[in-house]
C-alpha positions, 0 to 999 in steps of 0.5 A: 578247818583243813584237815587230813586223815592219817591211816585208813584201816578199820578205825580211820575208815569207819570212826573218823572219815565219816564223821570228818566228812559229815562236819560242815566245819571241816574240809577233809583234804585227803588221807595219808596212806601208802597202801594201794588197797587202802587208796582204792578203798578211799577212792570207792568210799569218797570219790575224788578225795586225794591221798598222800604218801606222807605227813609232809605232803599233807602239810604242803597241801595246806592242812591245818590239822590231822586225825591220826588212826594208825596202829597203836605202836605208831601213835606217838611217833606220828603225833610228835611228827605232826606237831613238829610240822605245825599241825594240830592233832587228834590222835585215836586211842590208845593215845600212847603205849605208856604215860611217859610217851603220852606226857612227851606229846602233850608237852610238845603240843604245849611248847608249840602252842598247838591244839591236841586232843585224844579221840575219846569218842565214847564219852558221847556214847548214848548210854554214857551220856545218860549215866553222867546225867543221872549222876549229875542230877543226883538220881543215884545218890552218891556213886559207890560202884561203876561197872562197865564192859566192852565184851565181844565174841570174836575168839578168832583171831581175837584182839587185832595187832593194830590195837595193841592188846585188849588193855590198850584197845578197850580199856583206853575207853573204859578207864577214861569213862571211869575217870570222867565219872569218878575222878582220880584213882588211888589204887589199881588191880588187874587180871588178864589172859595172854593169848597165843598171839602174845596179846592180852585178852579177858582183861578185868581192871578194878579201880579204887578212886580217891573218894572211895568209889570203885570201878570194875571194868571188863574187856574181852574179844572172847566173851560168849555171854557179854554182860550188861554194858553198865551197872552204876550203883549209888546210895539211892539206887542203880542204873542198869543197861544191857547190850548191845552197845551204843548204836552209833558204831553199828550205824556207821558200819551200815553206811549211815552218817550224821549228815544223812541222819540229821536229828535222827543220829544217835537216837536209841530205840525204846527197847534199848533203854536202861532202867533205874532200879531200887530193889524190886521197884524200877523205872525206864529211863529214856537214853540220851541221844549219842553225839559222836558228831560233836567232837570234830566241830568242837576241835575245829573251833578250838583250832580257830581259838574259839573254845577248848579242845573237846578232850583235854590231852592231859586226860590221856596222860591220866588214863595211860598212867592207870593203864601202866599200873594195870599192866604192872598188876596183871603181870605181878598180881600186886595192887598198884598204889598211885599218888 
């Protein structure tokens, strides 16, 4: 699949380009960016890779699809323009600033018969894959509470402007994982702290799912003592895994890629395994292999008509609906009920 990358900031450079370049199903045509500094980075990171000044130039070069990793407030505009040009689209999180914009993009893709997928790569985190397996196998019993955290200590400068604030940046993943694990949401309550920059931080979101289970989701750029990555409680026990987070991000930042690591990619060391606990009793649970590397091959297959997109775009509408409710709750202090 001939694909171009739109944007070469932190996300484009580290979370997309290495995975696109590593996938044998992908022919990475080049990067759309007008920044001289980022064009220089592309040349240094991927010698010989072309850069383009616009989506139109990329389409004219023969692209079939684009991966969008631009600032959050441009995602919908760039997604919709790419679809209008006849390109299949992967769009990074937050997929859109609100549910209405997300729905418009999904409906546009459907009307044009084009594959569209939100880039929810954290579904393939090693620890979350382990959680899903434990739940599917019934080892926790009926899940009653899902606790999940993205917490970092970077009080200055705090949440980057490109991410749109901690709610959109971190909770796009946290809410998506909660919906994947526990299904639709009936009620949302949220708290946040608005920083001097005007961006929200220290965000807590509580979800009541339609089946009565609850999700408690924390996100922060200024947490000096990050908590456990997951604590998933059920009627038969609880699974707990601490930090640091899944190691795929650290591996990419260190210059390692799926192409170079092969079967070693995404494998967590034993000291980072979680535990299945039943009171004072417990057992170590080997962590499943992280598989960010499966996303783009699956998307390429979908473009070829050989399978579904790796993440249903309507899932992004559901996540955006919850985030809209969380924003309202954090602003007013009310519990927001969803249909």
